[in-house]
C-alpha positions as CSV (number, residue, x, y, z in Angstrom):
1,Q,112.9,-55.9,125.4
2,V,112.9,-53.3,128.1
3,Q,109.8,-51.4,129.3
4,L,110.0,-48.1,131.2
5,V,107.5,-46.5,133.5
6,E,108.0,-42.9,134.4
7,S,106.4,-40.9,137.3
8,G,106.8,-37.7,139.2
9,G,106.1,-34.9,136.7
10,G,103.7,-32.1,137.3
11,L,103.3,-28.4,137.8
12,V,105.7,-26.5,140.1
13,Q,106.5,-22.9,140.7
14,A,109.9,-21.5,139.7
15,G,112.4,-22.2,142.4
16,G,110.6,-25.4,143.5
17,S,111.6,-29.0,143.2
18,L,110.4,-32.2,141.6
19,R,111.6,-35.8,141.6
20,L,111.2,-38.0,138.6
21,S,111.4,-41.8,138.8
22,C,111.7,-44.4,136.1
23,A,111.4,-48.1,136.6
24,A,112.7,-50.5,134.0
25,S,111.5,-54.0,133.6
26,G,112.0,-56.8,131.1
27,N,115.5,-57.6,129.9
28,T,117.2,-55.3,132.4
29,L,120.5,-57.2,132.3
30,S,121.1,-55.6,128.9
31,I,121.0,-52.0,130.3
32,D,124.3,-50.1,130.4
33,A,123.1,-46.7,131.3
34,M,119.9,-45.0,132.4
35,G,119.1,-41.4,132.0
36,W,116.7,-38.6,131.2
37,Y,116.1,-36.5,128.1
38,R,113.8,-33.6,127.7
39,Q,112.0,-31.9,124.8
40,A,110.5,-28.4,125.0
41,P,108.0,-27.2,122.5
42,G,109.6,-26.5,119.1
43,M,113.0,-27.8,120.4
44,Q,115.0,-30.9,119.8
45,R,115.2,-33.6,122.4
46,E,118.2,-33.1,124.5
47,L,120.1,-35.2,127.1
48,V,119.7,-33.9,130.6
49,A,121.6,-36.5,132.6
50,Q,122.8,-40.1,132.5
51,I,124.2,-42.6,134.9
52,T,125.9,-46.0,134.2
53,T,125.7,-49.2,136.1
54,T,129.0,-48.3,137.7
55,D,127.6,-44.9,138.9
56,H,129.5,-42.8,136.4
57,S,127.2,-39.8,135.8
58,Y,126.8,-37.0,133.4
59,V,124.7,-33.9,133.9
60,A,124.2,-31.3,131.1
61,D,125.5,-27.8,131.6
62,P,122.1,-26.1,131.8
63,V,121.1,-28.1,134.9
64,T,124.5,-28.7,136.6
65,G,124.2,-27.8,140.2
66,R,120.5,-28.0,140.2
67,F,119.6,-31.5,139.0
68,I,120.9,-34.7,140.5
69,I,120.7,-38.1,138.9
70,S,120.8,-41.3,140.9
71,R,120.1,-45.0,140.3
72,D,119.0,-48.0,142.3
73,N,120.4,-51.0,140.5
74,A,118.5,-53.4,142.7
75,K,115.2,-51.8,141.6
76,N,116.3,-51.0,138.1
77,T,115.1,-47.5,138.8
78,V,116.6,-44.1,137.9
79,Y,115.7,-40.9,139.6
80,L,116.1,-37.2,138.7
81,Q,116.0,-34.8,141.5
82,M,115.3,-31.4,140.1
83,N,115.9,-28.4,142.3
84,M,115.7,-24.6,141.8
85,L,113.5,-25.2,138.7
86,K,113.4,-22.5,136.1
87,L,110.8,-21.6,133.5
88,E,113.1,-22.9,130.8
89,D,113.0,-26.4,132.5
90,T,109.5,-26.8,131.2
91,A,109.4,-29.8,128.9
92,I,108.4,-33.4,128.5
93,Y,111.0,-35.5,130.3
94,Y,111.7,-38.9,128.8
95,C,113.4,-41.7,130.7
96,S,116.0,-43.5,128.6
97,V,118.0,-46.7,128.8
98,Q,121.1,-47.4,126.7
99,L,121.5,-51.1,126.0
100,D,124.7,-53.0,125.8
101,Y,124.5,-53.3,122.0
102,G,124.0,-49.6,121.6
103,A,120.3,-49.1,121.2
104,V,118.5,-46.4,123.2
105,I,114.9,-46.9,124.4
106,F,112.7,-44.1,125.6
107,G,109.8,-44.0,127.9
108,R,106.5,-42.3,127.1
109,G,107.5,-39.1,128.8
110,T,106.2,-37.1,131.7
111,Q,105.3,-33.4,131.6
112,V,107.1,-30.9,133.8
113,T,105.7,-27.4,133.8
114,V,107.4,-24.6,135.8
115,S,105.3,-21.6,136.4
116,S,106.2,-18.1,137.4
């Protein structure tokens, strides 16, 4: 099994930046991709960004040009640098790992609140 520990959420003014981190432990050899989802109140959970072990990355359209995903394979850690934050970025952000047999595991989530 894989365990995930997220950090870096908080309150920030619009236009500001935050950096989220997520460290994986346990059976990390089974991890294919790491990423971040978010869920705003009353909304479905959505994929924000994802990066594979070979550094192929995907960033969702709403955050393209503002969010950057990166990964330190040696530390089994994924980062999400969030710049030019907007009010609509307010959500709970969940770290995710996609395992080599297809399962997806989520972390407990970290709150990001963007204020005006």
